[in-house]
Residue frames relative to the residue before (quaternion, step in Angstrom):
aa qw qx qy qz dx dy dz
X 1.0000 0.0000 0.0000 0.0000 0.00 0.00 0.00
X 0.6783 0.4776 -0.2789 0.4836 3.60 0.98 -0.96
X 0.6272 0.5144 -0.3422 0.4743 3.66 0.99 -0.74
X 0.6453 0.5074 -0.3265 0.4685 3.68 0.93 -0.78
X 0.6538 0.4960 -0.3253 0.4697 3.57 0.91 -0.73
X 0.6265 0.5448 -0.3368 0.4441 3.58 1.03 -0.86
X 0.6713 0.5429 -0.2636 0.4302 3.53 1.00 -1.13
X 0.6552 0.4948 -0.2794 0.4979 3.52 1.09 -0.78
X 0.6732 0.4772 -0.3339 0.4555 3.65 0.99 -0.63
X 0.6754 0.4704 -0.2717 0.4987 3.55 1.24 -0.38
X 0.4409 0.7029 -0.4602 0.3159 3.57 1.19 0.14
X 0.3831 -0.7479 0.4527 0.2983 3.54 1.24 -0.41
X 0.7933 -0.3276 0.2498 0.4482 3.47 -1.24 -0.50
X 0.4338 -0.6810 0.5307 0.2579 3.53 -1.28 0.56
X 0.7837 -0.3429 0.2113 0.4728 3.56 -1.18 -0.04
X 0.6767 0.5093 -0.2940 0.4430 3.49 1.02 -0.91
X 0.6209 0.5323 -0.2954 0.4939 3.51 1.16 -0.88
X 0.6886 0.4746 -0.3141 0.4494 3.60 0.76 -0.73
X 0.5897 0.5595 -0.3560 0.4609 3.47 1.21 -0.55
X 0.6411 0.5225 -0.3008 0.4749 3.52 1.04 -0.96
X 0.6665 0.5572 -0.2933 0.3991 3.40 0.94 -1.10
X 0.7358 0.4040 -0.2365 0.4892 3.59 0.73 -0.99
X 0.5878 0.5684 -0.3679 0.4428 3.59 1.13 -0.47
X 0.6541 0.4887 -0.2935 0.4971 3.53 1.06 -0.91
X 0.6444 0.5094 -0.3333 0.4627 3.63 0.98 -0.81
X 0.6513 0.4862 -0.3285 0.4812 3.70 0.94 -0.69
X 0.6306 0.5493 -0.3163 0.4479 3.56 1.00 -0.93
X 0.7154 0.4234 -0.2614 0.4906 3.58 0.85 -0.97
X 0.5787 0.5516 -0.4090 0.4400 3.72 1.03 -0.51
X 0.6603 0.4860 -0.3098 0.4815 3.55 0.96 -0.82
X 0.6311 0.5073 -0.3414 0.4774 3.65 0.98 -0.66
X 0.6222 0.5640 -0.3123 0.4441 3.54 0.99 -0.86
X 0.6424 0.4949 -0.3109 0.4957 3.62 1.04 -0.77
X 0.6720 0.4938 -0.2958 0.4658 3.52 0.96 -0.86
X 0.6415 0.5319 -0.3230 0.4486 3.59 1.11 -0.66
X 0.5923 0.5342 -0.3258 0.5076 3.51 1.20 -0.81
X 0.6651 0.5114 -0.3204 0.4398 3.65 0.86 -0.85
X 0.6659 0.5001 -0.2851 0.4746 3.50 0.96 -0.91
X 0.6365 0.5049 -0.3389 0.4744 3.66 0.97 -0.66
X 0.6626 0.5111 -0.2900 0.4643 3.50 0.96 -1.01
X 0.6206 0.5353 -0.3339 0.4656 3.69 1.07 -0.77
X 0.6504 0.5244 -0.3035 0.4582 3.52 0.94 -1.06
X 0.6739 0.4580 -0.3136 0.4876 3.65 0.68 -0.95
X 0.6750 0.5057 -0.3197 0.4319 3.64 0.74 -0.90
X 0.6906 0.4682 -0.2937 0.4666 3.60 0.87 -0.81
X 0.6397 0.5512 -0.3066 0.4393 3.46 1.17 -0.66
X 0.7824 0.3320 -0.1442 0.5068 3.52 1.07 -0.84
X 0.7360 0.3811 -0.2311 0.5095 3.68 1.18 -0.15
X 0.4193 -0.6743 0.5342 0.2902 3.61 -1.15 0.33
X 0.0094 0.8132 -0.5741 0.0954 3.51 0.19 1.41
X 0.7061 -0.4600 0.3368 0.4201 3.57 -1.31 0.28
X 0.6604 0.5036 -0.3253 0.4522 3.55 1.02 -0.65
X 0.6381 0.5154 -0.3427 0.4579 3.52 0.98 -0.86
X 0.6532 0.5330 -0.3276 0.4266 3.62 0.96 -0.78
X 0.6692 0.4731 -0.3173 0.4771 3.59 1.01 -0.85
X 0.6684 0.5148 -0.3109 0.4377 3.60 0.90 -0.79
X 0.5575 0.5935 -0.4007 0.4199 3.60 1.19 -0.56
X 0.5502 0.6147 -0.4068 0.3923 3.63 1.11 -0.50
X 0.7315 0.4105 -0.2141 0.5006 3.60 0.99 -0.95
X 0.7052 -0.4199 0.3053 0.4829 3.66 1.20 -0.09
X 0.5442 -0.6578 0.4273 0.2975 3.57 -0.98 1.01
X 0.5972 0.5839 -0.3597 0.4160 3.58 1.14 -0.78
X 0.6661 0.4862 -0.3641 0.4329 3.61 0.87 -0.64
X 0.6508 0.5213 -0.3084 0.4578 3.52 0.96 -0.85
X 0.6328 0.5135 -0.3198 0.4833 3.66 1.04 -0.82
X 0.6331 0.5088 -0.3203 0.4876 3.71 0.98 -0.94
X 0.6921 0.4903 -0.3154 0.4256 3.60 0.63 -1.01
X 0.6693 0.4851 -0.3187 0.4639 3.62 0.91 -0.86
X 0.6401 0.4896 -0.3544 0.4743 3.66 0.99 -0.73
X 0.6074 0.5552 -0.3606 0.4390 3.68 0.98 -0.73
X 0.6657 0.5168 -0.2902 0.4534 3.51 0.93 -1.05
X 0.6681 0.4691 -0.3011 0.4930 3.67 0.95 -0.93
X 0.6613 0.4806 -0.3531 0.4551 3.72 0.81 -0.61
X 0.6414 0.5240 -0.3190 0.4608 3.55 1.03 -0.93
X 0.6409 0.5032 -0.3565 0.4571 3.58 0.97 -0.74
X 0.6501 0.5383 -0.3224 0.4286 3.62 0.92 -0.78
X 0.6478 0.5255 -0.3057 0.4591 3.46 1.08 -0.88
X 0.6475 0.5357 -0.2952 0.4545 3.53 0.99 -0.98
X 0.6662 0.5105 -0.3008 0.4528 3.50 1.01 -0.79
X 0.6332 0.5023 -0.3137 0.4983 3.59 1.08 -0.82
X 0.6570 0.5086 -0.3178 0.4569 3.59 0.90 -0.91
X 0.6743 0.4649 -0.3168 0.4784 3.62 0.83 -0.85
X 0.6083 0.5688 -0.3425 0.4349 3.68 0.93 -0.72
X 0.6955 0.4804 -0.2711 0.4604 3.48 0.91 -1.02
X 0.6467 0.5349 -0.2907 0.4596 3.50 1.14 -0.74
X 0.6465 0.5183 -0.2978 0.4740 3.53 1.07 -0.82
X 0.7011 0.4620 -0.2745 0.4686 3.50 0.88 -1.01
X 0.6083 0.5681 -0.3317 0.4441 3.56 1.03 -0.79
X 0.7017 0.5021 -0.2428 0.4434 3.45 0.91 -1.04
X 0.7287 0.4270 -0.2343 0.4814 3.58 0.80 -1.05
X 0.7359 0.4034 -0.2290 0.4932 3.59 0.96 -0.86
X 0.3236 -0.7638 0.4900 0.2682 3.55 1.40 -0.22
X 0.3987 0.6983 -0.5146 0.2976 3.63 0.82 0.96
X 0.4088 -0.7694 0.4396 0.2184 3.58 -0.47 1.30
X 0.6320 0.5286 -0.3598 0.4380 3.62 0.95 -0.64
X 0.6633 0.4827 -0.3443 0.4567 3.61 0.93 -0.64
X 0.6364 0.5051 -0.3293 0.4812 3.58 1.09 -0.70
X 0.6432 0.4872 -0.3478 0.4774 3.62 0.99 -0.69
X 0.6420 0.5032 -0.3576 0.4546 3.68 0.96 -0.61
X 0.6324 0.5203 -0.3200 0.4765 3.57 1.13 -0.84
X 0.6442 0.5289 -0.3224 0.4487 3.59 0.94 -0.74
X 0.6669 0.4978 -0.2959 0.4689 3.53 1.00 -0.98
X 0.6957 0.4659 -0.2977 0.4586 3.56 0.75 -0.86
X 0.6206 0.5146 -0.3491 0.4777 3.61 1.04 -0.65
X 0.6414 0.5135 -0.3255 0.4679 3.61 0.95 -0.82
X 0.6289 0.5382 -0.3343 0.4506 3.68 0.96 -0.82
X 0.6864 0.4702 -0.2784 0.4798 3.53 0.86 -1.05
X 0.6512 0.5087 -0.3333 0.4540 3.62 0.94 -0.82
X 0.6882 0.4495 -0.3003 0.4840 3.62 0.85 -0.73
X 0.5962 0.5882 -0.3301 0.4355 3.59 1.20 -0.76
X 0.7078 0.4594 -0.2792 0.4583 3.50 0.97 -0.96
X 0.6065 0.5569 -0.3400 0.4542 3.55 1.21 -0.57
X 0.6577 0.4775 -0.2794 0.5112 3.55 1.00 -0.85
X 0.6086 0.5501 -0.3261 0.4698 3.57 0.97 -0.81
X 0.6887 0.4715 -0.2718 0.4790 3.56 0.84 -1.10
X 0.6272 0.5282 -0.3280 0.4690 3.76 0.94 -0.72
X 0.6676 0.4984 -0.3015 0.4636 3.54 0.91 -0.99
X 0.6411 0.5271 -0.3303 0.4495 3.61 0.94 -0.94
X 0.6674 0.5079 -0.3021 0.4531 3.54 0.92 -0.99
X 0.6858 0.5207 -0.2821 0.4231 3.51 0.86 -1.06
X 0.7553 0.3127 -0.1583 0.5539 3.64 1.14 -0.78
X 0.2811 0.8135 -0.4834 0.1596 3.57 1.12 0.32
X 0.6421 0.5097 -0.3354 0.4642 3.61 1.09 -0.64
X 0.6539 0.5159 -0.3108 0.4579 3.56 0.99 -0.84
X 0.6427 0.5238 -0.3173 0.4604 3.57 1.07 -0.91
X 0.6243 0.5548 -0.2825 0.4718 3.56 1.08 -0.98
X 0.6877 0.4687 -0.2789 0.4791 3.56 0.76 -0.98
X 0.6820 0.4648 -0.3160 0.4680 3.65 0.79 -0.78
X 0.6127 0.5130 -0.3744 0.4705 3.58 1.08 -0.63
X 0.6664 0.4995 -0.3162 0.4544 3.66 0.84 -0.90
X 0.6445 0.5132 -0.3379 0.4551 3.57 1.03 -0.75
X 0.6177 0.5495 -0.3300 0.4556 3.57 1.09 -0.73
X 0.6703 0.5072 -0.2809 0.4633 3.44 1.04 -0.95
X 0.5829 0.5695 -0.3291 0.4771 3.62 1.12 -0.69
X 0.6995 0.5039 -0.2474 0.4422 3.41 0.74 -1.20
X 0.6877 0.4815 -0.2893 0.4599 3.55 0.90 -0.99
X 0.7215 0.4479 -0.2892 0.4419 3.58 0.83 -0.87
X 0.6787 0.4852 -0.3376 0.4358 3.56 1.03 -0.61
X 0.8223 0.2831 -0.1645 0.4654 3.65 0.76 -0.84
X 0.7806 0.3899 -0.2022 0.4446 3.60 1.12 -0.36
X 0.5834 0.5766 -0.4035 0.4054 3.62 1.04 -0.53
X 0.8624 0.1551 -0.1321 0.4634 3.49 -1.06 0.96
X 0.5167 0.6332 -0.4125 0.4025 3.65 1.41 0.08
X 0.5754 -0.5772 0.4463 0.3696 3.56 -1.23 0.47
X 0.7810 0.2563 -0.2281 0.5219 3.56 -0.93 0.97
X 0.7066 0.4028 -0.2988 0.4992 3.64 1.12 -0.01
X 0.1389 0.8026 -0.5585 0.1570 3.68 0.95 0.92
X 0.6286 0.5121 -0.4030 0.4245 3.66 0.74 -0.56
X 0.6998 0.4515 -0.2948 0.4685 3.62 0.74 -0.88
X 0.6186 0.5184 -0.3521 0.4740 3.61 1.01 -0.64
X 0.6308 0.5218 -0.3112 0.4827 3.62 0.93 -0.90
X 0.6721 0.4977 -0.3103 0.4519 3.54 0.87 -0.96
X 0.6259 0.5324 -0.3253 0.4679 3.63 0.93 -0.69
X 0.6669 0.5139 -0.2826 0.4597 3.47 0.83 -1.07
X 0.6373 0.5405 -0.2935 0.4643 3.54 1.05 -0.93
X 0.6840 0.4968 -0.2811 0.4543 3.57 0.76 -1.06
X 0.6841 0.5063 -0.2806 0.4439 3.58 0.86 -1.02
X 0.6665 0.4674 -0.3132 0.4891 3.57 1.04 -0.70
X 0.6692 0.4943 -0.3332 0.4436 3.66 0.84 -0.92
X 0.8092 0.3056 -0.1611 0.4752 3.65 0.70 -1.02
X 0.3851 -0.7431 0.4645 0.2893 3.67 1.32 0.15
X 0.4513 0.6630 -0.4442 0.3994 3.49 0.77 1.03
X 0.1148 -0.7696 0.6219 0.0882 3.64 -1.30 0.14
X 0.8190 0.1854 -0.1739 0.5144 3.59 -0.80 1.04
X 0.7509 -0.4530 0.2826 0.3887 3.51 -1.30 -0.30
X 0.7647 -0.2023 0.2595 0.5540 3.52 0.17 -1.46
X 0.6405 0.4973 -0.4285 0.3985 3.48 -1.43 0.66
X 0.4974 -0.6606 0.4866 0.2817 3.45 -1.38 0.24
X 0.8541 -0.2169 0.1325 0.4538 3.53 -1.36 -0.42
X 0.7583 0.3600 -0.1901 0.5091 3.63 0.93 -0.78
X 0.5211 0.6394 -0.4544 0.3365 3.65 1.11 0.30
X 0.4586 -0.6718 0.5010 0.2955 3.53 -1.13 0.54
X 0.6896 0.4957 -0.2545 0.4626 3.54 1.24 -0.24
X 0.5524 0.5400 -0.4001 0.4931 3.53 1.34 0.24
X 0.8401 -0.0147 0.0084 0.5422 3.58 -0.76 -1.03
X 0.6698 0.5229 -0.3181 0.4205 3.71 1.00 -0.59
X 0.4508 0.7051 -0.4438 0.3203 3.57 1.31 -0.17
X 0.5708 0.6081 -0.3589 0.4190 3.59 1.10 -0.78
X 0.7796 0.3555 -0.2091 0.4712 3.61 0.57 -1.13
X 0.6801 0.5163 -0.3109 0.4174 3.57 1.12 -0.56
X 0.8320 0.1977 -0.0255 0.5178 3.55 0.91 -0.97
X 0.6903 0.5604 -0.3279 0.3192 3.66 0.70 -0.79
X 0.5090 -0.6304 0.5046 0.2980 3.57 -1.11 0.87
X 0.5417 0.6185 -0.4002 0.4048 3.69 1.10 -0.54
X 0.7071 0.4380 -0.2708 0.4847 3.58 0.93 -0.93
X 0.6920 0.5060 -0.3066 0.4136 3.57 0.89 -0.88
X 0.6973 0.4828 -0.2819 0.4487 3.52 1.17 -0.61
X 0.4932 0.6659 -0.4323 0.3558 3.59 1.24 0.05
X 0.1384 -0.7488 0.6406 0.0986 3.56 -1.13 0.66
X 0.7434 0.3809 -0.2881 0.4682 3.51 -1.29 0.49
X 0.7678 -0.2791 0.2342 0.5270 3.54 -1.00 -0.72
X 0.2744 -0.8260 0.4785 0.1161 3.55 -0.50 1.20
X 0.2912 -0.6939 0.6215 0.2180 3.41 -1.30 0.57
X 0.3737 -0.7626 0.4920 0.1917 3.62 -0.66 1.04
X 0.7594 0.0505 -0.0722 0.6446 3.65 1.26 -0.41
X 0.5227 -0.6330 0.4387 0.3656 3.61 -1.08 0.40
X 0.7107 -0.4620 0.3286 0.4165 3.55 -1.31 0.31
X 0.6408 0.5545 -0.3392 0.4085 3.63 0.97 -0.77
X 0.6051 0.5470 -0.3588 0.4537 3.63 1.25 -0.10
X 0.6430 0.5548 -0.3050 0.4310 3.55 1.28 -0.13
X 0.5240 -0.6470 0.4717 0.2903 3.54 -1.18 0.77
X 0.7999 0.1847 -0.0746 0.5661 3.58 0.88 -0.84
X 0.3347 -0.7849 0.5063 0.1244 3.49 -0.79 1.17
X 0.4393 0.6807 -0.4853 0.3288 3.60 1.18 0.21
X 0.6716 -0.5801 0.2829 0.3639 3.56 -1.03 0.81
X 0.7065 0.4621 -0.2918 0.4496 3.58 0.82 -0.97
X 0.6180 0.5177 -0.3310 0.4905 3.60 1.15 -0.69
X 0.6455 0.5250 -0.3327 0.4438 3.65 0.86 -0.75
X 0.6570 0.5168 -0.3380 0.4325 3.60 0.88 -0.75
X 0.6829 0.5018 -0.2669 0.4589 3.45 1.15 -0.81
X 0.6381 0.5481 -0.2866 0.4585 3.42 1.21 -0.95
X 0.7448 0.4297 -0.2134 0.4637 3.63 0.85 -1.04
X 0.5810 -0.6201 0.3879 0.3570 3.63 1.14 -0.15
X 0.5167 0.6806 -0.3896 0.3434 3.49 1.24 0.15
X 0.6970 0.4316 -0.2474 0.5165 3.60 1.28 -0.45
X 0.8302 0.1586 -0.0389 0.5330 3.60 0.59 -1.06
X 0.2765 -0.8151 0.4980 0.1053 3.46 -0.73 1.12
X 0.6567 0.5515 -0.2427 0.4535 3.57 1.36 -0.33
X 0.7184 0.3391 -0.2818 0.5380 3.58 1.21 0.26
X 0.6581 -0.4527 0.3814 0.4653 3.64 -1.26 0.00
X 0.5768 -0.1291 -0.8016 -0.0894 1.63 -2.13 1.20
X 0.4836 0.6396 -0.4985 0.3294 3.64 1.02 0.13
X 0.7403 0.3150 -0.2052 0.5573 3.59 0.87 -0.75
X 0.7844 0.3088 -0.2757 0.4619 3.54 -1.30 0.67
X 0.5327 -0.0520 -0.8135 -0.2275 1.30 -2.50 0.03
X 0.5525 -0.1218 -0.8183 -0.1019 1.65 -2.31 0.87
X 0.3833 -0.6990 0.5550 0.2376 3.58 -1.31 0.47
X 0.2361 -0.7637 0.5972 0.0665 3.42 -0.94 1.08
X 0.7118 -0.4167 0.3462 0.4471 3.57 -1.28 -0.03
X 0.7230 0.4386 -0.2699 0.4605 3.59 0.94 -0.73
X 0.7278 0.3942 -0.2494 0.5027 3.62 1.26 -0.36
X 0.4115 0.7210 -0.4553 0.3217 3.54 1.29 0.18
X 0.1644 -0.7784 0.6038 0.0488 3.58 -0.95 1.00
X 0.2764 -0.8087 0.4959 0.1538 3.56 -0.31 1.22
X 0.6181 0.5740 -0.3366 0.4184 3.56 1.20 -0.34
X 0.7095 0.4837 -0.2418 0.4518 3.61 1.33 -0.36
X 0.4397 -0.6365 0.5686 0.2795 3.50 -1.06 0.84
X 0.1215 -0.8586 0.4956 0.0487 3.59 -0.68 0.94
X 0.6414 0.5044 -0.3368 0.4699 3.52 1.24 -0.11
X 0.5231 -0.6448 0.4675 0.3034 3.58 -1.10 0.83
X 0.6256 -0.6219 0.3480 0.3173 3.52 -1.06 0.75
X 0.6204 0.5284 -0.3181 0.4844 3.48 1.15 -0.80
X 0.6501 0.5094 -0.3324 0.4553 3.62 0.89 -0.79
X 0.6643 0.5273 -0.2880 0.4447 3.56 0.98 -1.00
X 0.6805 0.4342 -0.2898 0.5142 3.74 0.98 -0.85
X 0.6552 0.4787 -0.3695 0.4528 3.67 0.86 -0.64
X 0.6134 0.5311 -0.3457 0.4713 3.66 1.04 -0.64
X 0.6372 0.5319 -0.3202 0.4566 3.54 0.97 -0.85
X 0.6847 0.4464 -0.3024 0.4903 3.66 0.81 -0.89
X 0.6500 0.5158 -0.3288 0.4509 3.68 0.93 -0.71
X 0.6664 0.4860 -0.2931 0.4836 3.54 1.06 -0.67
X 0.7437 0.3456 -0.1948 0.5381 3.61 1.27 -0.40
X 0.3229 0.7874 -0.4845 0.2027 3.51 1.27 0.39
X 0.6029 0.5488 -0.3795 0.4374 3.59 1.11 -0.54
X 0.6538 0.4873 -0.3203 0.4822 3.60 0.98 -0.77
X 0.6366 0.5046 -0.3254 0.4839 3.63 0.93 -0.70
X 0.7012 0.4579 -0.2920 0.4620 3.53 0.87 -0.85
X 0.5824 0.5598 -0.3459 0.4772 3.63 1.17 -0.53
X 0.6376 0.5092 -0.3256 0.4776 3.59 0.96 -0.81
X 0.6870 0.4952 -0.2832 0.4501 3.52 0.84 -1.03
X 0.6539 0.5114 -0.2981 0.4712 3.58 1.02 -0.67
X 0.6603 0.4784 -0.3025 0.4935 3.58 1.14 -0.83
X 0.6367 0.5016 -0.3541 0.4666 3.70 0.97 -0.53
X 0.6675 0.4915 -0.3297 0.4518 3.53 1.03 -0.76
X 0.6143 0.5555 -0.3272 0.4550 3.54 1.11 -0.84
X 0.6567 0.5251 -0.2843 0.4607 3.57 1.04 -0.87
X 0.6623 0.4913 -0.2992 0.4801 3.51 1.05 -0.72
X 0.6276 0.5008 -0.3431 0.4873 3.62 1.05 -0.75
X 0.6506 0.4914 -0.3390 0.4694 3.60 0.88 -0.93
X 0.6450 0.4950 -0.3625 0.4556 3.76 0.82 -0.74
X 0.6455 0.5148 -0.3258 0.4607 3.65 0.95 -0.76
X 0.6433 0.5288 -0.3032 0.4632 3.53 0.96 -0.93
X 0.6935 0.5012 -0.2651 0.4444 3.53 0.74 -1.06
X 0.6794 0.4813 -0.2875 0.4734 3.57 0.93 -0.90
X 0.6489 0.4834 -0.3342 0.4832 3.63 1.03 -0.63
X 0.6412 0.5257 -0.3138 0.4627 3.61 1.02 -0.74
X 0.6324 0.5282 -0.2996 0.4810 3.58 1.12 -0.84
X 0.6098 0.5620 -0.3336 0.4484 3.52 0.99 -0.85
X 0.6884 0.4693 -0.2716 0.4818 3.51 0.85 -0.97
X 0.6423 0.5337 -0.3246 0.4441 3.68 1.02 -0.58
X 0.6590 0.5082 -0.3248 0.4494 3.51 1.01 -0.86
X 0.3587 -0.7248 0.5722 0.1362 3.57 -1.12 1.01
X 0.4544 -0.6858 0.4948 0.2798 3.60 -0.79 0.89
X 0.6153 0.5569 -0.3618 0.4246 3.54 1.05 -0.70
X 0.5809 0.6265 -0.3719 0.3631 3.55 1.09 -0.69
X 0.7089 0.4757 -0.2359 0.4642 3.58 1.13 -0.66
X 0.7558 0.4470 -0.1910 0.4387 3.51 1.04 -0.87
X 0.6135 0.5739 -0.3475 0.4165 3.50 1.12 -0.46
């Protein structure tokens, strides 16, 4: 009778338990790949001059350094989390599954709280970002020893087809910011360029001279704002970069929200499966 009970306790998981076991393993294998990708991305952005690093340089090197460290640490945590989940599922170790569940729950609620804080302080974050862009463009663009920031602005303006900080065609803080406030414009001698080449749609010589205000004095960027039909310059990007990027994010908010919901659903599913598998595993299975 005793031997029959022992043999039953060692039979392990039933079909439902095995389904949970291999589902969690597959789930964590995918997370492991994502964690390795995050770790690699963090290391790459920290050691290479990527487009992201160039743009973040505008707001200060400390922001870029902090973000890259956060990505590296997040990648390490995700790798550890997925490793515990894989081992706990395959080896059927309840303490590993419990640790996986606890860490996943902490990350889940951390992301929710972080999202709430970002939403609650979105105006403050937006204003601080705009202020950083103003400060960078006003005092650093085109200045000696500030080549990184100058290259970053040129890169961003070409990539996003924008010019200046914020606002539309008739704003003094978009394309007109250069001639109104920037030291780059004030320090020029001889024939002045009213905007840099990176604000121009076409990099051909004739188009550049018209775009930067070196050829025609009766259209933007020499004239305006406001810009009228007669002073409009088709060769010039006229929206501020912050406005263009904000509009891009707003237009794709459904995609961003869908990804966030998908990640949250996957985390809830992972927590649910790990909790169910813990209940399926028999303590006697390990100690006999």
